[in-house]
Backbone of each chain as ProteinMPNN parsed JSONL, in Angstrom:
{"seq_chain_A": "MTNAAVHVEGPQQSLQAHVHDTIASGTTHAKGQQHPIKLYLVVWGWLFVLSTCSYLVDFFGLHGNLRWSLICLFMVLKAGLIVAVFMHMAWERLALAYAILLPPVLVLVFVSIMVFESDYTHFLRILFFAAST", "coords_chain_A": {"N_chain_A": [[0.834, -1.213, 0.0], [1.765, 1.262, 0.965], [4.021, 1.446, -0.567], [2.914, 1.501, -3.107], [1.507, 3.883, -2.927], [3.568, 5.678, -2.662], [4.755, 5.217, -5.054], [2.84, 6.186, -6.812], [2.796, 8.771, -6.054], [5.214, 9.809, -6.814], [5.466, 10.291, -9.781], [3.393, 12.176, -9.928], [4.342, 14.358, -8.497], [6.523, 15.017, -10.062], [5.167, 15.69, -12.334], [3.728, 17.904, -11.479], [5.86, 19.603, -10.934], [6.827, 19.836, -13.487], [4.657, 21.116, -14.754], [4.685, 23.48, -13.344], [7.167, 24.467, -14.123], [6.648, 24.817, -16.838], [4.67, 26.78, -16.746], [6.094, 28.816, -15.532], [8.142, 29.246, -17.424], [6.507, 30.004, -19.471], [5.529, 32.474, -18.566], [7.886, 33.95, -18.451], [8.509, 33.839, -21.103], [6.326, 35.273, -22.144], [6.889, 37.749, -21.088], [9.112, 38.308, -22.564], [8.112, 38.678, -25.152], [6.652, 41.084, -25.461], [4.281, 43.153, -27.024], [4.681, 46.019, -29.097], [3.38, 49.177, -28.002], [2.51, 50.734, -29.998], [1.372, 49.115, -31.942], [-1.111, 48.42, -30.819], [-2.294, 50.922, -30.76], [-2.409, 51.537, -33.463], [-4.187, 49.546, -34.35], [-6.398, 50.321, -32.886], [-6.918, 52.774, -34.103], [-7.623, 51.843, -36.671], [-9.962, 50.471, -35.997], [-11.562, 52.628, -35.34], [-11.743, 53.841, -37.882], [-13.089, 51.823, -39.323], [-15.472, 51.691, -37.865], [-16.464, 54.22, -38.417], [-16.886, 53.926, -41.156], [-18.942, 51.967, -41.159], [-20.874, 53.442, -39.928], [-21.241, 55.42, -41.828], [-22.443, 53.981, -43.848], [-25.045, 53.819, -42.904], [-25.544, 56.542, -42.77], [-25.487, 57.5, -45.417], [-27.655, 56.198, -46.282], [-27.711, 53.705, -47.64], [-29.179, 50.879, -49.242], [-30.685, 47.572, -49.362], [-28.954, 44.699, -50.68], [-26.355, 45.7, -50.811], [-26.126, 47.306, -48.518], [-26.386, 45.421, -46.37], [-24.274, 43.688, -46.91], [-22.055, 45.395, -46.741], [-22.257, 46.267, -44.057], [-21.935, 43.811, -42.749], [-19.383, 43.159, -43.665], [-17.718, 45.198, -42.557], [-18.257, 44.668, -39.889], [-17.209, 42.059, -39.558], [-14.524, 42.538, -40.14], [-13.817, 44.289, -38.05], [-14.311, 42.611, -35.836], [-12.451, 40.627, -36.386], [-10.01, 42.038, -36.155], [-10.085, 42.713, -33.424], [-10.142, 40.168, -32.195], [-7.785, 39.032, -33.216], [-5.608, 40.766, -32.534], [-6.127, 42.306, -30.112], [-7.065, 40.283, -28.442], [-5.045, 38.552, -28.751], [-5.003, 36.371, -30.477], [-3.536, 36.076, -32.791], [-1.009, 35.412, -32.018], [-1.248, 32.994, -30.888], [-0.962, 29.367, -30.881], [-1.62, 27.513, -33.889], [-3.45, 25.419, -33.665], [-5.07, 26.057, -31.466], [-6.274, 28.388, -32.384], [-7.806, 27.351, -34.516], [-9.462, 25.645, -32.988], [-11.01, 27.457, -31.596], [-12.078, 29.207, -33.512], [-13.219, 27.689, -35.572], [-15.661, 26.188, -34.756], [-17.739, 28.295, -34.368], [-17.803, 29.211, -37.038], [-18.729, 26.944, -38.361], [-21.264, 26.747, -37.21], [-22.378, 29.046, -38.296], [-22.38, 28.313, -40.985], [-24.255, 26.243, -40.85], [-26.514, 27.747, -40.075], [-26.8, 29.336, -42.351], [-27.413, 27.388, -44.223], [-29.917, 26.622, -43.228], [-31.327, 29.013, -43.577], [-31.221, 29.189, -46.329], [-32.815, 27.028, -46.987], [-35.235, 27.817, -46.022], [-37.253, 29.089, -47.488], [-38.208, 27.06, -49.109], [-39.187, 25.266, -47.16], [-41.197, 26.876, -46.045], [-42.832, 27.178, -48.271], [-43.686, 24.521, -48.584], [-45.188, 24.2, -46.257], [-47.252, 26.036, -46.624], [-48.39, 24.892, -48.863], [-49.296, 22.353, -47.957], [-50.427, 22.59, -45.39], [-51.831, 24.965, -45.093], [-53.913, 24.796, -46.821], [-55.996, 23.269, -45.815], [-57.391, 24.803, -43.99]], "CA_chain_A": [[0.0, 0.0, 0.0], [2.606, 2.457, 1.09], [4.889, 1.494, -1.733], [2.114, 1.945, -4.251], [1.219, 5.313, -2.766], [4.787, 6.419, -2.98], [4.991, 5.071, -6.486], [1.931, 7.093, -7.517], [3.095, 10.155, -5.695], [6.411, 10.266, -7.514], [5.191, 10.939, -11.057], [2.557, 13.363, -9.738], [5.186, 15.487, -8.107], [7.311, 15.447, -11.214], [4.248, 16.35, -13.255], [3.482, 19.252, -10.958], [7.055, 20.407, -11.144], [6.891, 20.107, -14.915], [3.651, 22.137, -15.054], [5.16, 24.743, -12.788], [8.237, 24.944, -14.999], [6.06, 25.297, -18.08], [4.006, 28.053, -16.477], [7.126, 29.818, -15.274], [8.793, 29.591, -18.689], [5.51, 30.734, -20.251], [5.478, 33.872, -18.148], [9.104, 34.63, -18.889], [8.394, 33.978, -22.546], [5.395, 36.37, -22.4], [7.585, 38.994, -20.792], [10.058, 38.556, -23.641], [7.504, 39.047, -26.439], [5.693, 42.175, -25.332], [4.05, 43.837, -28.284], [4.819, 47.467, -28.943], [2.103, 49.866, -27.761], [2.108, 51.339, -31.273], [0.496, 48.161, -32.625], [-2.46, 48.555, -30.259], [-2.849, 52.215, -31.159], [-2.737, 51.443, -34.893], [-5.418, 48.756, -34.454], [-7.446, 51.193, -32.334], [-7.246, 53.718, -35.174], [-8.353, 51.119, -37.718], [-11.314, 50.203, -35.501], [-12.291, 53.888, -35.499], [-12.024, 54.016, -39.31], [-14.112, 50.856, -39.725], [-16.737, 52.109, -37.255], [-16.935, 55.362, -39.201], [-17.393, 53.388, -42.422], [-20.236, 51.316, -40.967], [-21.844, 54.503, -39.645], [-21.506, 56.116, -43.085], [-23.41, 53.164, -44.577], [-26.358, 54.266, -42.437], [-25.674, 57.971, -43.03], [-25.817, 57.7, -46.824], [-28.913, 55.519, -46.551], [-27.599, 52.602, -48.587], [-30.213, 49.884, -48.98], [-30.6, 46.305, -50.067], [-27.832, 43.789, -50.442], [-25.136, 46.478, -50.596], [-26.103, 47.72, -47.106], [-26.126, 44.298, -45.456], [-22.942, 43.127, -47.139], [-21.065, 46.332, -46.202], [-22.317, 46.209, -42.594], [-21.323, 42.543, -42.317], [-17.946, 43.214, -43.955], [-17.048, 46.005, -41.532], [-18.4, 43.957, -38.614], [-16.262, 40.942, -39.515], [-13.172, 43.088, -40.071], [-13.593, 44.777, -36.684], [-14.218, 41.449, -34.938], [-11.184, 39.962, -36.658], [-8.922, 42.823, -35.552], [-10.147, 42.591, -31.963], [-9.754, 38.811, -31.784], [-6.404, 38.718, -33.603], [-4.588, 41.583, -31.873], [-6.436, 42.626, -28.714], [-7.196, 39.04, -27.682], [-3.775, 37.838, -28.952], [-5.154, 35.118, -31.217], [-2.515, 36.004, -33.838], [0.222, 34.865, -31.466], [-1.497, 31.657, -30.34], [-0.672, 28.287, -31.825], [-2.667, 27.376, -34.9], [-4.474, 24.464, -33.226], [-6.01, 26.767, -30.594], [-7.048, 29.289, -33.232], [-8.826, 26.544, -35.182], [-10.415, 25.128, -32.01], [-11.907, 28.529, -31.182], [-12.731, 29.882, -34.632], [-13.929, 26.795, -36.484], [-17.047, 25.892, -34.376], [-18.686, 29.341, -34.752], [-17.933, 29.233, -38.492], [-19.598, 25.831, -38.749], [-22.624, 27.126, -36.814], [-22.859, 30.0, -39.299], [-22.679, 27.533, -42.19], [-25.525, 25.572, -40.581], [-27.566, 28.765, -40.112], [-27.021, 29.752, -43.735], [-28.135, 26.295, -44.883], [-31.317, 26.698, -42.791], [-31.93, 30.171, -44.24], [-31.336, 28.823, -47.735], [-33.9, 26.071, -47.113], [-36.443, 28.281, -45.342], [-38.288, 29.375, -48.48], [-38.776, 25.77, -49.527], [-39.991, 24.769, -46.044], [-42.373, 27.729, -45.965], [-43.664, 26.814, -49.424], [-44.318, 23.226, -48.299], [-46.199, 24.386, -45.208], [-48.402, 26.689, -47.242], [-48.986, 23.946, -49.813], [-49.946, 21.182, -47.349], [-51.114, 22.848, -44.128], [-52.719, 26.118, -45.163], [-55.034, 24.502, -47.708], [-57.088, 22.635, -45.096], [-58.158, 25.779, -43.203]], "C_chain_A": [[0.858, 1.248, 0.0], [3.503, 2.62, -0.129], [4.151, 2.032, -2.954], [1.847, 3.45, -4.175], [2.432, 6.156, -3.139], [5.038, 6.412, -4.481], [4.118, 6.047, -7.289], [2.341, 8.541, -7.279], [4.271, 10.716, -6.495], [6.138, 10.995, -8.823], [4.354, 12.203, -10.909], [3.399, 14.585, -9.407], [5.984, 15.998, -9.295], [6.422, 16.176, -12.216], [3.979, 17.78, -12.805], [4.677, 20.163, -11.188], [7.159, 20.806, -12.615], [5.92, 21.22, -15.294], [4.124, 23.496, -14.559], [6.251, 25.351, -13.655], [7.662, 25.539, -16.276], [5.412, 26.658, -17.872], [5.047, 29.154, -16.292], [7.795, 30.248, -16.577], [7.823, 30.366, -19.574], [5.482, 32.204, -19.876], [6.736, 34.617, -18.585], [9.072, 34.848, -20.393], [7.493, 35.164, -22.887], [6.058, 37.712, -22.111], [8.518, 39.363, -21.936], [9.408, 39.069, -24.906], [6.403, 40.089, -26.256], [5.546, 42.88, -26.67], [4.201, 45.335, -28.071], [3.449, 48.139, -28.808], [1.585, 50.484, -29.05], [1.13, 50.435, -32.019], [-0.944, 48.311, -32.144], [-3.103, 49.862, -30.698], [-3.234, 52.208, -32.634], [-4.044, 50.676, -35.084], [-6.609, 49.565, -33.948], [-7.903, 52.189, -33.394], [-8.037, 53.056, -36.29], [-9.769, 50.798, -37.289], [-12.171, 51.455, -35.611], [-12.705, 54.088, -36.951], [-13.156, 53.096, -39.748], [-15.471, 51.207, -39.13], [-17.322, 53.282, -38.014], [-17.535, 54.885, -40.517], [-18.777, 52.776, -42.23], [-21.3, 52.339, -40.576], [-22.232, 55.232, -40.926], [-22.477, 55.332, -43.966], [-24.823, 53.586, -44.211], [-26.601, 55.711, -42.847], [-26.105, 58.233, -44.472], [-27.051, 56.916, -47.238], [-28.815, 54.444, -47.607], [-28.615, 51.523, -48.232], [-29.937, 48.596, -49.74], [-29.367, 45.506, -49.716], [-26.538, 44.535, -50.151], [-25.001, 46.858, -49.129], [-25.701, 46.564, -46.207], [-24.722, 43.748, -45.644], [-21.869, 44.061, -46.591], [-21.049, 46.288, -44.675], [-21.637, 44.944, -42.082], [-19.817, 42.557, -42.549], [-17.208, 43.998, -42.872], [-17.11, 45.328, -40.164], [-17.359, 42.843, -38.495], [-14.825, 41.451, -39.426], [-12.85, 43.574, -38.658], [-13.427, 43.609, -35.715], [-12.885, 40.735, -35.126], [-10.012, 40.702, -36.035], [-8.896, 42.643, -34.038], [-9.653, 41.219, -31.519], [-8.272, 38.569, -32.053], [-5.391, 39.475, -32.745], [-4.908, 41.785, -30.398], [-6.539, 41.355, -27.859], [-6.056, 38.074, -27.995], [-3.917, 36.512, -29.691], [-4.054, 34.955, -32.257], [-1.228, 35.362, -33.32], [0.013, 33.497, -30.823], [-1.109, 30.601, -31.366], [-1.893, 28.017, -32.689], [-3.806, 26.472, -34.438], [-5.524, 25.16, -32.353], [-6.886, 27.714, -31.407], [-8.146, 28.526, -33.962], [-9.885, 26.079, -34.202], [-11.422, 26.195, -31.607], [-12.711, 29.06, -32.36], [-13.606, 28.956, -35.47], [-15.376, 26.501, -36.053], [-18.033, 27.014, -34.685], [-18.896, 29.424, -36.264], [-18.87, 28.126, -38.961], [-21.045, 26.111, -38.369], [-23.212, 28.09, -37.838], [-23.189, 29.306, -40.622], [-24.023, 26.83, -42.034], [-26.69, 26.561, -40.665], [-27.855, 29.173, -41.55], [-27.721, 28.654, -44.534], [-29.621, 26.364, -44.529], [-32.028, 27.878, -43.459], [-32.178, 29.854, -45.708], [-32.541, 27.921, -47.956], [-35.24, 26.626, -46.653], [-37.575, 28.556, -46.325], [-39.009, 28.097, -48.896], [-39.672, 25.201, -48.432], [-41.297, 25.555, -45.925], [-43.371, 27.389, -47.079], [-44.41, 25.507, -49.161], [-45.422, 23.377, -47.259], [-47.453, 25.031, -45.778], [-49.152, 25.689, -48.116], [-49.813, 22.88, -49.1], [-50.76, 21.504, -46.111], [-52.088, 24.006, -44.22], [-53.962, 25.813, -45.978], [-56.234, 23.974, -46.936], [-57.936, 23.649, -44.346], [-59.144, 26.538, -44.051]], "O_chain_A": [[0.707, 2.148, -0.826], [3.722, 3.716, -0.645], [4.65, 2.866, -3.709], [1.938, 4.181, -5.161], [2.339, 7.178, -3.819], [5.453, 7.4, -5.088], [4.553, 6.644, -8.274], [2.25, 9.399, -8.157], [4.329, 11.905, -6.809], [6.514, 12.156, -8.985], [4.546, 13.177, -11.637], [3.207, 15.675, -9.945], [6.117, 17.201, -9.519], [6.841, 17.137, -12.86], [3.994, 18.724, -13.596], [4.538, 21.322, -11.58], [7.52, 21.934, -12.951], [6.266, 22.141, -16.034], [3.99, 24.513, -15.239], [6.279, 26.557, -13.9], [8.096, 26.591, -16.746], [5.568, 27.569, -18.685], [4.91, 30.261, -16.814], [7.997, 31.437, -16.822], [8.222, 31.255, -20.326], [5.419, 33.076, -20.743], [6.669, 35.762, -19.03], [9.53, 35.871, -20.903], [7.805, 35.961, -23.772], [5.814, 38.694, -22.811], [8.708, 40.537, -22.252], [10.035, 39.804, -25.668], [5.333, 39.968, -26.851], [6.526, 43.168, -27.357], [3.889, 45.856, -27.0], [2.478, 47.711, -29.432], [0.388, 50.732, -29.196], [0.183, 50.91, -32.647], [-1.879, 48.327, -32.945], [-4.301, 49.913, -30.974], [-4.247, 52.79, -33.022], [-4.903, 51.082, -35.867], [-7.698, 49.498, -34.517], [-9.098, 52.425, -33.572], [-9.002, 53.625, -36.799], [-10.689, 50.84, -38.106], [-13.357, 51.376, -35.931], [-13.845, 54.451, -37.239], [-14.071, 53.52, -40.454], [-16.501, 51.05, -39.786], [-18.531, 53.342, -38.235], [-18.576, 55.385, -40.945], [-19.684, 53.023, -43.025], [-22.484, 52.143, -40.851], [-23.387, 55.618, -41.106], [-23.239, 55.918, -44.734], [-25.693, 53.701, -45.074], [-27.714, 56.077, -43.225], [-26.97, 59.071, -44.729], [-27.455, 56.954, -48.4], [-29.741, 54.278, -48.401], [-28.881, 51.28, -47.055], [-29.085, 48.535, -50.626], [-28.814, 45.613, -48.621], [-25.717, 44.08, -49.354], [-23.919, 46.756, -48.551], [-24.794, 46.692, -45.385], [-24.053, 43.386, -44.676], [-20.876, 43.594, -46.034], [-19.983, 46.273, -44.06], [-20.87, 44.981, -41.119], [-19.056, 42.033, -41.736], [-16.203, 43.533, -42.334], [-16.163, 45.392, -39.381], [-16.708, 42.701, -37.46], [-14.001, 40.867, -38.722], [-11.769, 43.316, -38.13], [-12.523, 43.608, -34.879], [-12.264, 40.292, -34.16], [-9.12, 40.084, -35.454], [-7.838, 42.448, -33.441], [-8.852, 41.108, -30.591], [-7.577, 37.974, -31.229], [-4.417, 38.885, -32.279], [-4.088, 41.483, -29.531], [-6.146, 41.354, -26.692], [-6.081, 36.919, -27.568], [-3.069, 35.63, -29.559], [-3.671, 33.831, -32.581], [-0.445, 34.827, -34.104], [0.947, 32.904, -30.283], [-0.948, 30.891, -32.552], [-3.032, 28.253, -32.287], [-4.97, 26.707, -34.762], [-6.718, 24.891, -32.478], [-8.086, 27.833, -31.157], [-9.286, 28.987, -34.027], [-11.074, 26.104, -34.518], [-12.572, 25.875, -31.306], [-13.903, 29.335, -32.221], [-14.621, 29.387, -36.018], [-16.265, 26.555, -36.903], [-19.099, 26.725, -35.229], [-20.008, 29.672, -36.729], [-19.701, 28.337, -39.845], [-21.959, 25.756, -39.113], [-24.381, 27.983, -38.208], [-24.156, 29.665, -41.295], [-24.835, 26.817, -42.96], [-27.728, 26.255, -41.252], [-29.014, 29.339, -41.931], [-28.528, 28.945, -45.418], [-30.482, 26.192, -45.392], [-33.186, 27.764, -43.858], [-33.218, 30.209, -46.262], [-33.217, 28.023, -48.98], [-36.274, 25.992, -46.86], [-38.737, 28.283, -46.021], [-40.233, 28.056, -49.019], [-40.769, 24.715, -48.708], [-42.366, 24.976, -45.728], [-44.58, 27.323, -46.857], [-45.596, 25.384, -49.465], [-46.474, 22.749, -47.372], [-48.572, 24.63, -45.46], [-50.382, 25.643, -48.115], [-50.899, 22.527, -49.56], [-51.697, 20.772, -45.793], [-53.081, 24.029, -43.494], [-54.971, 26.505, -45.841], [-57.374, 24.197, -47.344], [-59.108, 23.379, -44.086], [-59.866, 27.394, -43.542]]}, "seq_chain_B": "MGQPLGRGSQFGSCFFLITGFHGTHVSIGVIFLIAIARKVFRGDFDVERRGFFTSRKGYYEVVEITGLYWHFVDLVWVFIFAFFYLW", "coords_chain_B": {"N_chain_B": [[-48.346, 46.743, -28.081], [-48.238, 49.063, -29.416], [-46.191, 51.246, -29.077], [-42.917, 51.4, -30.516], [-40.778, 50.571, -28.916], [-42.007, 49.944, -26.63], [-44.205, 48.503, -24.07], [-44.898, 45.046, -24.449], [-43.637, 44.882, -26.848], [-41.78, 42.918, -28.973], [-39.307, 43.441, -30.158], [-38.394, 45.554, -28.577], [-38.187, 44.269, -26.092], [-36.133, 42.361, -26.553], [-34.104, 44.117, -27.347], [-33.651, 45.809, -25.081], [-33.082, 43.897, -23.162], [-30.698, 42.728, -24.182], [-28.92, 44.944, -24.618], [-28.991, 45.921, -22.04], [-27.9, 43.824, -20.489], [-25.404, 43.846, -21.664], [-24.476, 46.359, -20.925], [-24.322, 45.945, -18.173], [-22.214, 44.086, -18.082], [-20.171, 45.674, -19.086], [-19.991, 47.563, -17.054], [-19.166, 45.93, -14.9], [-16.7, 45.161, -15.971], [-15.35, 47.635, -16.03], [-15.147, 48.157, -13.289], [-13.515, 46.002, -12.513], [-11.225, 46.508, -14.072], [-10.353, 48.919, -12.996], [-9.765, 48.049, -10.406], [-7.68, 46.208, -10.931], [-5.824, 47.903, -12.159], [-5.203, 49.528, -10.014], [-3.967, 47.661, -8.363], [-1.713, 47.029, -9.955], [-0.487, 49.539, -10.057], [0.123, 49.855, -7.403], [1.972, 47.935, -7.117], [1.413, 45.32, -6.371], [1.656, 42.875, -7.72], [4.32, 42.543, -8.118], [5.326, 41.861, -5.632], [3.881, 39.64, -5.238], [1.53, 39.727, -3.749], [-1.357, 38.585, -1.979], [-4.777, 38.327, -3.176], [-7.84, 40.115, -2.27], [-10.108, 38.543, -1.921], [-9.158, 36.003, -1.959], [-6.885, 33.301, -1.176], [-4.805, 32.896, -2.792], [-1.744, 33.807, -4.41], [-1.052, 36.927, -6.059], [-0.524, 37.403, -9.523], [0.923, 38.754, -12.566], [-0.578, 37.662, -14.582], [-3.266, 38.081, -14.281], [-3.796, 40.549, -15.272], [-3.669, 40.135, -18.025], [-5.806, 38.313, -18.223], [-8.025, 39.808, -17.37], [-7.919, 41.699, -19.361], [-8.568, 40.067, -21.545], [-11.234, 39.42, -20.905], [-12.359, 42.008, -21.056], [-11.958, 42.674, -23.758], [-13.445, 40.699, -24.917], [-16.038, 41.466, -24.191], [-16.029, 43.83, -25.609], [-15.879, 42.765, -28.2], [-18.386, 41.51, -28.369], [-19.954, 43.768, -28.392], [-19.439, 44.802, -30.943], [-20.942, 43.108, -32.575], [-23.516, 43.504, -31.516], [-23.878, 46.195, -32.087], [-23.855, 46.184, -34.9], [-26.074, 44.548, -35.497], [-28.274, 45.59, -34.134], [-28.277, 48.368, -34.235], [-27.601, 49.167, -36.791], [-28.865, 47.444, -38.54]], "CA_chain_B": [[-47.814, 46.679, -29.444], [-48.278, 50.402, -29.986], [-44.894, 51.896, -29.192], [-41.925, 50.471, -31.068], [-39.924, 50.037, -27.862], [-42.807, 49.925, -25.412], [-44.697, 47.27, -23.481], [-45.405, 44.065, -25.384], [-42.896, 44.873, -28.098], [-40.751, 41.883, -28.933], [-38.012, 44.048, -30.444], [-37.966, 46.316, -27.402], [-37.764, 43.331, -25.052], [-34.806, 41.841, -26.908], [-33.143, 45.221, -27.382], [-33.268, 46.272, -23.75], [-32.43, 42.783, -22.472], [-29.331, 42.525, -24.674], [-28.083, 46.113, -24.297], [-28.9, 46.031, -20.586], [-26.892, 42.86, -20.034], [-24.092, 44.289, -22.125], [-24.071, 47.464, -20.049], [-23.92, 45.352, -16.893], [-20.88, 43.507, -18.226], [-19.222, 46.779, -19.225], [-19.794, 48.141, -15.718], [-18.333, 44.99, -14.15], [-15.36, 45.262, -16.524], [-14.736, 48.89, -15.579], [-14.782, 47.985, -11.878], [-12.368, 45.095, -12.436], [-10.037, 47.155, -14.641], [-9.874, 49.894, -12.003], [-9.147, 47.306, -9.302], [-6.401, 45.648, -11.401], [-4.898, 49.023, -12.365], [-4.747, 49.939, -8.68], [-3.004, 46.653, -7.906], [-0.465, 47.204, -10.719], [0.097, 50.809, -9.631], [0.633, 49.683, -6.042], [3.046, 46.943, -7.161], [1.004, 44.088, -5.689], [2.062, 41.682, -8.447], [5.771, 42.393, -7.979], [5.589, 41.184, -4.357], [2.966, 38.492, -5.218], [0.58, 39.902, -2.655], [-2.584, 37.843, -2.262], [-5.945, 39.157, -3.423], [-8.703, 40.374, -1.127], [-11.094, 37.475, -1.747], [-8.549, 34.703, -2.193], [-5.63, 33.06, -0.486], [-3.759, 32.694, -3.796], [-0.894, 34.964, -4.672], [-1.375, 37.676, -7.267], [0.494, 37.461, -10.569], [0.569, 39.656, -13.66], [-1.48, 37.004, -15.524], [-4.638, 38.575, -14.117], [-3.929, 41.683, -16.187], [-3.995, 39.528, -19.318], [-7.131, 37.686, -18.168], [-9.01, 40.884, -17.345], [-7.923, 42.261, -20.71], [-9.337, 39.164, -22.403], [-12.646, 39.639, -20.59], [-12.758, 43.317, -21.546], [-12.023, 42.669, -25.209], [-14.573, 39.864, -25.316], [-17.212, 42.341, -24.096], [-15.856, 44.716, -26.755], [-16.228, 41.974, -29.384], [-19.838, 41.328, -28.374], [-20.558, 45.037, -28.775], [-19.335, 44.935, -32.4], [-22.083, 42.41, -33.177], [-24.754, 44.173, -31.094], [-23.975, 47.453, -32.831], [-24.211, 45.91, -36.292], [-27.375, 43.897, -35.679], [-29.385, 46.322, -33.523], [-28.277, 49.798, -34.52], [-27.449, 49.404, -38.224], [-29.715, 46.541, -39.338]], "C_chain_B": [[-47.67, 48.065, -30.036], [-46.929, 51.024, -30.182], [-43.871, 50.894, -29.704], [-41.021, 49.87, -30.002], [-40.705, 49.758, -26.584], [-43.222, 48.55, -24.962], [-45.226, 46.322, -24.56], [-44.699, 44.045, -26.716], [-41.765, 43.859, -28.024], [-39.365, 42.473, -29.201], [-37.494, 44.797, -29.226], [-37.485, 45.406, -26.29], [-36.361, 42.82, -25.315], [-33.755, 42.944, -26.802], [-32.691, 45.6, -25.984], [-32.657, 45.153, -22.911], [-30.961, 42.702, -22.865], [-28.447, 43.718, -24.324], [-27.939, 46.285, -22.791], [-27.866, 45.077, -20.014], [-25.503, 43.289, -20.455], [-23.572, 45.424, -21.241], [-23.63, 46.966, -18.684], [-22.502, 44.799, -16.968], [-19.818, 44.59, -18.381], [-18.928, 47.382, -17.851], [-18.908, 47.247, -14.861], [-16.891, 45.072, -14.635], [-14.639, 46.503, -16.062], [-14.283, 48.753, -14.133], [-13.538, 47.114, -11.757], [-11.105, 45.757, -12.965], [-9.462, 48.175, -13.667], [-9.155, 49.175, -10.857], [-7.776, 46.762, -9.702], [-5.377, 46.759, -11.594], [-4.345, 49.509, -11.032], [-3.704, 48.969, -8.146], [-1.663, 46.803, -8.633], [0.267, 48.45, -10.226], [0.75, 50.665, -8.256], [1.765, 48.659, -5.99], [2.711, 45.657, -6.452], [1.569, 42.849, -6.36], [3.573, 41.487, -8.4], [6.119, 41.646, -6.699], [4.675, 39.979, -4.161], [2.036, 38.539, -4.006], [-0.733, 39.201, -2.986], [-3.751, 38.81, -2.43], [-6.825, 39.259, -2.19], [-9.62, 39.201, -0.834], [-10.469, 36.095, -1.793], [-7.272, 34.574, -1.383], [-4.477, 32.888, -1.469], [-2.982, 33.99, -4.017], [-1.314, 35.646, -5.976], [-0.215, 37.681, -8.246], [0.006, 38.399, -11.67], [-0.374, 39.014, -14.671], [-2.88, 37.611, -15.454], [-4.876, 39.813, -14.969], [-4.349, 41.184, -17.566], [-5.419, 38.983, -19.314], [-8.227, 38.743, -18.153], [-9.087, 41.573, -18.696], [-8.709, 41.403, -21.681], [-10.832, 39.337, -22.169], [-13.138, 40.926, -21.222], [-12.909, 43.293, -23.059], [-13.084, 41.714, -25.718], [-15.87, 40.667, -25.253], [-17.215, 43.319, -25.271], [-16.307, 44.019, -28.038], [-17.736, 41.787, -29.493], [-20.522, 42.614, -28.823], [-20.503, 45.253, -30.283], [-20.556, 44.304, -33.068], [-23.402, 43.072, -32.784], [-24.964, 45.445, -31.905], [-24.444, 47.19, -34.261], [-25.655, 45.427, -36.405], [-28.528, 44.718, -35.111], [-29.431, 47.785, -33.925], [-28.197, 50.068, -36.016], [-28.421, 48.583, -39.05], [-31.032, 47.189, -39.726]], "O_chain_B": [[-47.028, 48.221, -31.076], [-46.535, 51.309, -31.312], [-43.929, 49.706, -29.386], [-40.541, 48.749, -30.174], [-40.122, 49.378, -25.568], [-42.668, 47.545, -25.409], [-45.923, 46.753, -25.479], [-45.083, 43.302, -27.619], [-40.907, 43.922, -27.143], [-38.378, 42.081, -28.578], [-36.317, 44.698, -28.876], [-36.501, 45.71, -25.616], [-35.504, 42.836, -24.432], [-32.672, 42.746, -26.25], [-31.493, 45.703, -25.721], [-31.816, 45.411, -22.05], [-30.083, 42.616, -22.006], [-27.349, 43.541, -23.795], [-26.9, 46.737, -22.311], [-27.058, 45.455, -19.166], [-24.538, 43.124, -19.709], [-22.402, 45.454, -20.861], [-22.682, 47.492, -18.101], [-21.691, 45.002, -16.064], [-18.703, 44.452, -17.877], [-17.779, 47.675, -17.521], [-18.007, 47.731, -14.176], [-15.962, 45.057, -13.828], [-13.454, 46.451, -15.736], [-13.181, 49.172, -13.778], [-12.619, 47.432, -11.002], [-10.03, 45.596, -12.386], [-8.245, 48.29, -13.522], [-8.099, 49.608, -10.394], [-6.823, 46.837, -8.927], [-4.208, 46.599, -11.245], [-3.169, 49.858, -10.927], [-2.699, 49.372, -7.56], [-0.604, 46.716, -8.012], [1.478, 48.427, -10.006], [1.786, 51.269, -7.98], [2.438, 48.518, -4.969], [3.607, 44.961, -5.976], [1.923, 41.881, -5.687], [4.058, 40.377, -8.621], [7.087, 40.886, -6.666], [4.665, 39.362, -3.096], [1.796, 37.533, -3.339], [-1.176, 39.217, -4.135], [-3.741, 39.931, -1.921], [-6.592, 38.581, -1.19], [-9.891, 38.885, 0.324], [-11.184, 35.099, -1.677], [-6.663, 35.559, -0.966], [-3.322, 32.751, -1.065], [-3.494, 35.094, -3.835], [-1.862, 35.009, -6.876], [0.93, 37.928, -7.867], [-1.162, 38.787, -11.704], [-0.92, 39.708, -15.529], [-3.594, 37.649, -16.456], [-6.011, 40.103, -15.348], [-5.257, 41.731, -18.191], [-6.159, 39.164, -20.281], [-9.24, 38.602, -18.837], [-10.161, 41.981, -19.137], [-9.43, 41.919, -22.535], [-11.61, 39.393, -23.121], [-14.197, 40.952, -21.849], [-13.879, 43.831, -23.592], [-13.583, 41.885, -26.83], [-16.708, 40.568, -26.15], [-18.262, 43.603, -25.855], [-17.02, 44.6, -28.857], [-18.3, 41.893, -30.581], [-21.527, 42.581, -29.532], [-21.43, 45.83, -30.851], [-21.133, 44.871, -33.995], [-24.306, 43.193, -33.611], [-26.073, 45.738, -32.351], [-25.321, 47.887, -34.772], [-26.381, 45.848, -37.305], [-29.663, 44.559, -35.562], [-30.505, 48.385, -33.956], [-28.679, 51.105, -36.472], [-28.773, 48.986, -40.159], [-31.854, 46.563, -40.395]]}, "name": "protein", "num_of_chains": 2, "seq": "MTNAAVHVEGPQQSLQAHVHDTIASGTTHAKGQQHPIKLYLVVWGWLFVLSTCSYLVDFFGLHGNLRWSLICLFMVLKAGLIVAVFMHMAWERLALAYAILLPPVLVLVFVSIMVFESDYTHFLRILFFAASTMGQPLGRGSQFGSCFFLITGFHGTHVSIGVIFLIAIARKVFRGDFDVERRGFFTSRKGYYEVVEITGLYWHFVDLVWVFIFAFFYLW"}
């Protein structure tokens, strides 16, 4: 019993030490790769420009597909800048970026499929369910 | 149904629920950022002083984590602005 406990305890301690080392090296690494404050200010300026653009879409009263596509374009660009620079996704490993970004993209693909099919579903409901009333 | 934002309006309910919750999160973020800035200014993380509500030592990681929270709230606002104010 005691031997087994000791045996189990050994690797755990080494694992903890390893984790601690990794965390410590991570912090020193993070200290080493501080981004210049200029980068944040440049991104801040671009966010202002993009916000102005999306406001101008409303100001000039653009309508139809042009309006929605421009609003979505500026929205996605702003979100991308915030996630990439402010939330440091650009400096994360690729696997983490995929793990975070891919599921929402797939949800959006699913939503667009449902929107694409909605006219057909609506047509079927009118054809088969509205006739009886 | 009469007023566009008034009682019984579905848009008004969603609008004020979402913007209200967002404002709550912004307020919480401001409080946390002020608290963290005070800790940094006082040098709490250099001496690894423990936090008020916890027995754990304070490290500079919390600056990064609070920044992540703040920018996530910021990110949510980008979508709220596009879908509720421009749509």
